[in-house]
Residue frames as a rotation matrix with the C-alpha (Angstrom) as fourth column:
MET 1
-0.818 0.514 0.257 38.82
-0.145 -0.617 0.773 -15.33
0.556 0.595 0.580 -45.13
LYS 2
0.083 0.888 -0.452 36.15
0.432 0.377 0.819 -17.14
0.898 -0.263 -0.352 -43.11
LEU 3
-0.191 -0.233 -0.954 37.70
0.981 -0.089 -0.175 -15.86
-0.044 -0.968 0.245 -39.90
ARG 4
-0.981 -0.192 0.023 37.55
0.194 -0.974 0.117 -12.32
0.000 0.120 0.993 -41.22
TRP 5
-0.408 0.904 0.127 33.80
-0.188 -0.220 0.957 -12.63
0.894 0.367 0.259 -41.97
LEU 6
0.158 0.420 -0.894 33.22
0.778 0.504 0.374 -14.17
0.608 -0.754 -0.247 -38.55
ILE 7
-0.586 -0.447 -0.676 34.97
0.773 -0.558 -0.301 -11.24
-0.243 -0.699 0.672 -36.85
ILE 8
-0.933 0.296 0.204 32.99
-0.159 -0.848 0.506 -8.73
0.323 0.440 0.838 -38.95
GLY 9
-0.111 0.948 -0.299 29.75
0.173 0.315 0.933 -10.54
0.979 0.051 -0.199 -38.08
VAL 10
-0.010 0.039 -0.999 30.53
0.981 0.192 -0.003 -10.42
0.191 -0.981 -0.040 -34.36
ILE 11
-0.877 -0.358 -0.320 31.37
0.414 -0.902 -0.124 -6.71
-0.244 -0.241 0.939 -34.56
VAL 12
-0.712 0.674 0.196 28.17
-0.227 -0.486 0.844 -5.91
0.664 0.557 0.499 -36.50
ALA 13
0.113 0.772 -0.626 26.06
0.524 0.488 0.697 -7.90
0.844 -0.407 -0.349 -34.01
GLY 14
-0.299 -0.312 -0.902 27.73
0.949 -0.197 -0.247 -6.12
-0.101 -0.929 0.355 -31.10
LEU 15
-0.998 -0.064 -0.009 27.08
0.062 -0.983 0.173 -2.73
-0.020 0.172 0.985 -32.67
ALA 16
-0.378 0.926 0.009 23.44
0.003 -0.008 1.000 -3.63
0.926 0.378 0.000 -33.27
PHE 17
0.216 0.438 -0.873 22.94
0.853 0.350 0.387 -4.48
0.475 -0.828 -0.298 -29.59
ALA 18
-0.569 -0.513 -0.643 24.84
0.768 -0.612 -0.192 -1.39
-0.295 -0.602 0.742 -28.48
ALA 19
-0.966 0.199 0.166 22.71
-0.084 -0.847 0.526 0.85
0.245 0.494 0.834 -30.70
ALA 20
-0.239 0.933 -0.270 19.41
0.615 0.361 0.702 -0.62
0.752 0.001 -0.659 -29.45
PRO 21
-0.124 0.243 0.962 17.47
-0.489 -0.859 0.154 1.84
0.864 -0.451 0.225 -27.32
VAL 22
-0.894 -0.163 -0.417 17.51
0.289 0.503 -0.815 1.18
0.343 -0.849 -0.402 -23.62
VAL 23
0.000 0.959 0.282 13.97
-0.198 -0.276 0.940 0.95
0.980 -0.056 0.190 -22.26
PRO 24
-0.764 -0.291 0.576 13.73
-0.592 -0.041 -0.805 1.42
0.258 -0.956 -0.141 -18.50
ALA 25
-0.747 0.521 -0.412 11.71
0.581 0.813 -0.026 -1.12
0.322 -0.259 -0.911 -16.57
GLN 26
-0.028 0.825 0.564 8.21
0.014 -0.564 0.826 0.09
1.000 0.031 0.004 -15.89
ALA 27
-0.814 -0.145 0.563 7.70
-0.521 -0.247 -0.817 1.39
0.257 -0.958 0.126 -12.40
GLN 28
-0.762 0.554 -0.334 5.43
0.605 0.794 -0.062 -0.89
0.230 -0.249 -0.941 -10.44
ALA 29
-0.257 0.770 0.583 1.92
-0.107 -0.623 0.775 0.50
0.960 0.137 0.242 -10.32
LYS 30
-0.930 0.024 0.367 0.52
-0.368 -0.088 -0.926 1.34
0.010 -0.996 0.091 -6.92
ARG 31
-0.503 0.797 -0.334 -2.50
0.595 0.599 0.536 -0.61
0.627 0.071 -0.776 -5.76
VAL 32
-0.836 0.282 0.470 -5.07
-0.457 -0.833 -0.313 1.91
0.303 -0.477 0.825 -4.51
ILE 33
-0.474 0.694 -0.542 -7.74
0.686 0.677 0.268 0.59
0.553 -0.245 -0.797 -2.15
ARG 34
-0.468 0.434 0.770 -10.51
-0.457 -0.864 0.209 2.89
0.756 -0.254 0.603 -0.96
ILE 35
-0.579 0.294 -0.760 -11.69
0.730 0.602 -0.324 2.19
0.362 -0.742 -0.564 2.60
VAL 36
-0.206 0.612 0.763 -14.82
-0.226 -0.789 0.572 4.04
0.952 -0.055 0.301 3.71
ALA 37
-0.877 -0.053 -0.478 -15.24
0.450 0.258 -0.855 4.51
0.169 -0.965 -0.203 7.46
THR 38
-0.197 0.873 0.446 -18.82
-0.271 -0.485 0.831 4.97
0.942 0.043 0.333 8.64
SER 39
0.319 0.410 0.855 -20.76
-0.909 -0.122 0.398 4.18
0.267 -0.904 0.334 11.80
TYR 40
0.194 -0.339 0.920 -18.55
-0.730 0.578 0.366 1.54
-0.656 -0.742 -0.136 13.43
LYS 41
0.589 -0.081 0.804 -17.48
0.398 0.895 -0.201 -0.24
-0.704 0.438 0.559 10.24
TYR 42
-0.403 -0.696 -0.594 -15.05
-0.480 -0.392 0.785 -0.19
-0.779 0.602 -0.176 7.34
GLU 43
0.694 0.547 0.469 -16.05
0.152 0.525 -0.837 -0.96
-0.704 0.652 0.281 3.78
PRO 44
0.507 0.209 -0.836 -14.28
-0.095 0.978 0.187 -3.11
0.856 -0.016 0.516 2.74
ASN 45
0.651 -0.293 0.700 -12.97
-0.750 -0.108 0.653 -4.62
-0.115 -0.950 -0.290 5.95
LEU 46
0.477 -0.556 0.681 -10.98
0.286 0.830 0.478 -7.41
-0.831 -0.033 0.555 4.28
ILE 47
0.671 -0.376 -0.640 -8.12
-0.708 -0.580 -0.403 -6.34
-0.220 0.723 -0.655 2.04
GLN 48
0.625 -0.493 0.605 -6.04
0.422 0.866 0.269 -8.77
-0.656 0.087 0.749 -0.01
VAL 49
0.697 -0.527 -0.486 -2.77
-0.708 -0.614 -0.349 -7.72
-0.114 0.587 -0.801 -1.58
ARG 50
0.845 -0.493 -0.208 0.30
0.354 0.807 -0.474 -9.51
0.401 0.327 0.856 -2.92
GLN 51
0.521 -0.761 -0.387 3.68
0.482 -0.112 0.869 -9.51
-0.705 -0.639 0.308 -1.27
GLY 52
-0.516 -0.814 0.267 5.85
0.750 -0.278 0.600 -6.84
-0.414 0.510 0.754 -2.89
GLU 53
0.100 0.634 0.767 2.93
0.841 -0.466 0.275 -4.66
0.531 0.618 -0.580 -3.99
THR 54
-0.977 -0.215 0.000 2.96
0.192 -0.869 -0.456 -0.96
0.098 -0.445 0.890 -3.22
VAL 55
-0.175 0.968 -0.182 -0.37
0.928 0.224 0.296 -0.33
0.328 -0.117 -0.938 -1.51
VAL 56
-0.927 0.054 0.372 -2.18
-0.142 -0.967 -0.213 2.97
0.348 -0.250 0.904 -0.99
LEU 57
-0.366 0.837 -0.407 -5.06
0.930 0.346 -0.125 2.77
0.036 -0.424 -0.905 1.46
GLN 58
-0.704 0.270 0.657 -7.42
-0.077 -0.948 0.308 5.71
0.706 0.166 0.688 0.93
LEU 59
-0.592 0.497 -0.634 -9.19
0.802 0.285 -0.525 6.13
-0.080 -0.819 -0.568 4.26
VAL 60
-0.662 0.490 0.567 -12.36
-0.037 -0.777 0.628 8.16
0.749 0.395 0.533 3.69
ASN 61
-0.871 0.384 -0.305 -14.48
0.361 0.082 -0.929 9.26
-0.332 -0.920 -0.210 6.66
GLU 62
-0.678 0.721 0.144 -18.13
-0.174 -0.347 0.921 9.30
0.714 0.600 0.361 5.54
ASP 63
-0.758 0.380 -0.531 -19.67
0.653 0.454 -0.607 8.87
0.010 -0.806 -0.592 8.99
PRO 64
-0.123 0.798 0.589 -23.23
0.468 -0.477 0.744 10.29
0.875 0.367 -0.315 8.93
GLU 65
0.769 0.385 -0.509 -22.96
0.611 -0.210 0.763 11.06
0.187 -0.899 -0.397 12.67
LYS 66
0.655 -0.560 0.507 -19.79
-0.253 -0.795 -0.551 13.13
0.712 0.233 -0.663 12.05
ARG 67
0.894 -0.413 0.174 -17.52
-0.028 0.336 0.941 10.96
-0.447 -0.847 0.289 14.24
ASN 68
0.134 -0.935 -0.329 -13.75
-0.988 -0.151 0.026 10.86
-0.074 0.322 -0.944 13.87
HIS 69
0.984 0.068 0.163 -12.30
-0.059 0.996 -0.062 7.54
-0.166 0.051 0.985 12.69
SER 70
0.123 -0.985 -0.120 -8.84
-0.931 -0.156 0.330 6.03
-0.344 0.071 -0.936 12.42
VAL 71
0.845 -0.064 -0.530 -7.05
-0.139 0.933 -0.333 2.99
0.516 0.355 0.780 11.14
ALA 72
0.267 -0.739 0.619 -4.59
-0.950 -0.095 0.297 1.40
-0.161 -0.667 -0.727 13.57
ALA 73
0.939 -0.002 -0.345 -2.39
-0.103 0.953 -0.285 -1.64
0.329 0.303 0.894 12.94
GLU 74
0.595 -0.778 0.200 0.68
-0.037 0.223 0.974 -3.28
-0.803 -0.587 0.104 14.41
LEU 75
0.439 -0.387 0.811 1.79
0.876 0.386 -0.290 -3.84
-0.201 0.838 0.508 10.80
PHE 76
0.776 -0.060 0.628 2.31
0.268 -0.870 -0.414 -0.08
0.571 0.489 -0.659 10.43
THR 77
0.782 -0.568 0.257 4.98
-0.539 -0.409 0.736 -0.15
-0.313 -0.714 -0.626 13.18
LYS 78
0.377 -0.620 0.688 6.98
0.204 0.780 0.592 -2.87
-0.903 -0.083 0.421 11.41
ILE 79
-0.033 -0.324 0.945 7.33
0.991 0.110 0.073 -1.36
-0.128 0.940 0.318 7.93
PRO 80
-0.907 -0.260 -0.331 7.91
0.216 -0.962 0.166 2.11
-0.362 0.079 0.929 6.45
VAL 81
0.034 0.970 0.242 4.59
0.985 0.009 -0.174 3.92
-0.171 0.245 -0.954 6.00
THR 82
-0.967 -0.237 0.096 3.90
0.253 -0.941 0.224 7.27
0.037 0.241 0.970 4.34
ALA 83
-0.058 0.975 -0.213 0.75
0.893 -0.045 -0.447 9.21
-0.446 -0.216 -0.869 5.20
ARG 84
-0.962 -0.139 0.234 -0.68
0.242 -0.830 0.503 12.03
0.124 0.541 0.832 3.08
GLY 85
-0.266 0.924 0.274 -3.83
0.376 -0.162 0.912 14.06
0.887 0.346 -0.305 3.04
ASP 86
0.093 0.503 0.860 -6.10
-0.533 -0.704 0.469 15.01
0.841 -0.502 0.202 5.91
VAL 87
0.039 -0.154 -0.987 -4.52
0.704 0.706 -0.083 13.05
0.709 -0.692 0.136 8.77
PHE 88
0.489 0.172 0.855 -5.36
-0.304 -0.885 0.352 15.10
0.818 -0.432 -0.380 11.85
ARG 89
0.398 -0.435 0.807 -3.61
-0.879 0.071 0.472 12.84
-0.263 -0.897 -0.354 14.32
THR 90
0.587 -0.294 -0.755 -1.08
-0.179 0.862 -0.475 10.02
0.790 0.414 0.453 14.10
GLY 91
0.008 -0.627 0.779 1.00
-0.992 -0.102 -0.071 8.14
0.124 -0.772 -0.623 16.61
VAL 92
-0.412 -0.165 -0.896 1.65
-0.104 0.986 -0.134 4.79
0.905 0.038 -0.423 18.25
PHE 93
-0.097 0.449 0.888 -0.58
-0.993 -0.102 -0.057 3.40
0.066 -0.887 0.456 20.98
GLU 94
0.386 0.194 0.902 -0.32
-0.510 0.859 0.034 -0.13
-0.769 -0.473 0.430 22.42
ASP 95
-0.453 -0.762 0.463 2.20
0.027 0.507 0.861 -1.16
-0.891 0.402 -0.209 19.73
ARG 96
0.072 0.512 0.856 -0.07
0.955 0.211 -0.207 -0.03
-0.287 0.833 -0.473 16.89
ARG 97
-0.902 -0.330 -0.277 0.48
0.218 -0.904 0.368 2.96
-0.372 0.271 0.888 14.66
PHE 98
0.031 0.989 0.143 -2.68
0.852 0.048 -0.521 4.89
-0.523 0.138 -0.841 13.92
PHE 99
-0.968 -0.145 0.204 -3.86
0.238 -0.783 0.574 7.53
0.077 0.605 0.793 11.46
ALA 100
-0.291 0.901 -0.322 -7.01
0.684 -0.039 -0.728 9.49
-0.669 -0.432 -0.605 12.33
VAL 101
-0.864 0.121 0.488 -9.32
0.369 -0.507 0.779 11.32
0.342 0.853 0.394 9.93
GLU 102
-0.735 0.623 -0.266 -12.05
-0.168 -0.548 -0.820 13.84
-0.657 -0.558 0.508 10.71
PRO 103
0.087 0.875 0.476 -15.57
0.532 0.363 -0.765 13.61
-0.842 0.320 -0.434 9.22
GLY 104
0.916 0.383 -0.123 -15.73
0.077 -0.468 -0.881 14.44
-0.395 0.797 -0.458 5.52
LYS 105
0.328 -0.888 -0.324 -11.94
-0.895 -0.401 0.194 14.14
-0.302 0.226 -0.926 5.13
GLN 106
0.996 -0.080 -0.042 -9.66
0.061 0.935 -0.350 11.54
0.067 0.346 0.936 3.61
ALA 107
0.304 -0.949 0.085 -6.07
-0.801 -0.206 0.562 10.39
-0.516 -0.239 -0.822 4.02
GLU 108
0.746 -0.175 -0.642 -3.74
-0.363 0.701 -0.614 8.06
0.558 0.691 0.460 2.17
ILE 109
0.441 -0.621 0.648 -1.54
-0.609 0.324 0.724 5.49
-0.660 -0.714 -0.235 3.86
GLU 110
0.722 -0.252 -0.645 1.12
-0.555 0.347 -0.756 4.07
0.414 0.904 0.111 1.55
PHE 111
0.156 -0.693 0.703 3.36
-0.718 0.409 0.563 1.07
-0.678 -0.593 -0.434 2.19
VAL 112
-0.221 -0.268 -0.938 4.99
-0.798 0.603 0.016 -1.90
0.561 0.752 -0.347 0.49
ALA 113
0.758 0.541 0.364 3.42
-0.651 0.658 0.379 -5.19
-0.035 -0.524 0.851 1.52
SER 114
-0.032 -0.948 -0.318 6.76
-0.878 0.179 -0.444 -6.79
0.477 0.265 -0.838 2.29
THR 115
-0.875 -0.279 0.395 5.72
-0.463 0.717 -0.521 -9.52
-0.138 -0.639 -0.757 4.73
ARG 116
-0.432 0.741 -0.515 3.21
-0.157 0.500 0.852 -12.30
0.888 0.449 -0.099 4.06
GLY 117
-0.863 0.209 -0.460 0.50
0.504 0.418 -0.756 -12.96
0.034 -0.884 -0.466 6.60
SER 118
0.144 0.953 0.266 -2.76
0.653 -0.293 0.698 -11.64
0.744 0.073 -0.664 8.00
PHE 119
-0.852 -0.497 -0.163 -2.64
0.478 -0.613 -0.628 -8.32
0.213 -0.613 0.761 9.84
ALA 120
0.109 0.940 -0.323 -5.52
0.994 -0.106 0.028 -6.94
-0.008 -0.324 -0.946 11.88
PHE 121
-0.886 -0.242 0.394 -6.51
0.217 -0.970 -0.108 -3.29
0.409 -0.010 0.913 11.77
PHE 122
-0.013 0.900 -0.436 -9.17
0.991 0.069 0.113 -1.42
0.131 -0.431 -0.893 13.70
CYS 123
0.281 0.179 0.943 -10.49
0.108 -0.982 0.154 1.99
0.954 0.058 -0.295 14.61
GLY 124
-0.465 -0.606 -0.646 -8.57
0.721 0.164 -0.673 3.24
0.514 -0.778 0.360 17.62
ILE 125
-0.723 0.261 0.640 -11.09
-0.384 -0.921 -0.058 5.90
0.575 -0.288 0.766 18.57
SER 126
-0.154 0.683 0.714 -13.19
-0.988 -0.091 -0.126 5.35
-0.021 -0.724 0.689 21.69
ASN 127
-0.253 0.154 0.955 -15.02
-0.328 0.915 -0.235 2.00
-0.910 -0.373 -0.181 21.60
HIS 128
0.248 0.389 -0.887 -15.35
-0.943 -0.114 -0.314 1.79
-0.224 0.914 0.339 17.80
ALA 129
-0.598 -0.526 -0.605 -13.38
-0.655 0.756 -0.009 -1.47
0.462 0.391 -0.796 17.56
ALA 130
-0.906 0.296 0.302 -15.51
-0.048 0.637 -0.769 -3.10
-0.420 -0.711 -0.563 20.27
LEU 131
0.043 0.978 -0.204 -18.57
-0.379 -0.173 -0.909 -2.10
-0.924 0.117 0.363 18.25
GLY 132
0.547 0.193 0.815 -17.22
0.436 0.765 -0.473 -3.90
-0.715 0.614 0.335 15.17
GLN 133
0.923 -0.247 -0.296 -14.99
-0.385 -0.623 -0.680 -1.45
-0.017 0.742 -0.670 13.34
VAL 134
0.094 -0.870 0.484 -12.24
-0.351 0.426 0.834 -3.97
-0.932 -0.248 -0.265 12.59
GLY 135
0.880 0.153 -0.450 -10.66
-0.475 0.248 -0.844 -5.49
-0.017 0.957 0.291 9.52
ALA 136
0.391 -0.780 0.489 -7.67
0.187 0.587 0.788 -7.40
-0.901 -0.216 0.375 8.16
ILE 137
0.451 -0.413 -0.792 -5.00
-0.886 -0.316 -0.340 -6.98
-0.109 0.854 -0.508 5.52
ASN 138
0.677 -0.236 0.698 -4.04
0.144 0.971 0.188 -10.34
-0.722 -0.027 0.691 4.01
VAL 139
0.195 -0.713 -0.673 -0.67
-0.920 -0.370 0.126 -10.28
-0.339 0.595 -0.728 2.26
LEU 140
0.888 0.225 0.400 -0.60
-0.068 0.926 -0.370 -13.22
-0.454 0.302 0.838 -0.16
PRO 141
-0.033 -0.937 0.348 2.47
0.481 0.291 0.827 -14.70
-0.876 0.195 0.441 -1.90
PRO 142
-0.294 -0.117 -0.949 3.58
-0.629 -0.724 0.284 -12.86
-0.720 0.680 0.139 -5.05
GLN 143
0.772 0.618 0.148 2.17
-0.262 0.521 -0.812 -14.12
-0.579 0.588 0.565 -8.35
């Protein structure tokens, strides 16, 4: 008799778990970071993200002198990157992939921060980097 109740209990418990709704894991939210390019600088120029985060860099060209600007980084040649928006030129130069944006326009550069470390980026247009338009993406350990 006890064995019969034990078997019934196991069956009921199994049915309860089987009938429970399956809730899909939440998709990881994207980390959106707005970077404003102006006269020979980025704001912010230091970006900190966590390893494994999906990052969207919104590059906005607000240069009052109407200059083109770009963001170029060796990191972008080592990982998959998706660009959207008003990218008027992209390519690889000196082992760095770049994305250029005209004045008043904006582009999005999306990637997963898969590798820890500090990665330099700079404006690849003319002498902008030499004039100080540089920055870094620091990929910290996951939390």
